[in-house]
C-alpha positions, 0 to 999 in steps of 0.5 A: 829164500833160496836165491839169498842163499844162492847170492850169499853163497856166490858173494863169499866165493863158497859156491861149489866147494865141499864143506870140511864137516862133511865125512865120506865114509868108504863103501861098506863101512859100518854105519855109526849113529850121531850122539844126539841120535843116541837120545831118545823120546823118554830123555826129552819128555824127562828134559821138558818135565824138568823145566819150571812150569811157565817154560815148559808151557810156552815150550810146549805151546810152541813146539807141540802144539804149533801156535805162534808166539803172538798167539801165546803171548795173548793166551798167556797175557805176556808180551811176544817178546817175553814168549820168545825169551821164555821159549829161547830159555826153556830150549836152552835149559832143555839143550844142556839137560840132554847134552849132560846125558849125550856119551863121551864124543870119540 
């Protein structure tokens, strides 16, 4: 996997270049938390609880219990693709709820 990433980087000509999104802080500069780091566990828990029961259970099985999509599909008697769709929809909904609680960017 690592070799594939290196090959792709070489093909694109980005090997050894610095990314534009890297921020160099001068030494002694105060550390400022990123926007996402300002949210606590309670925010995530509230967002997960706000999902519908089917999305919440599928999301919990995938992320908290560590079950594969195939295992979730067997347990819920749905197809693996449906399980993947539910995880995606739950993730999308949770992200939207969390983004609404983020402080504005500076």
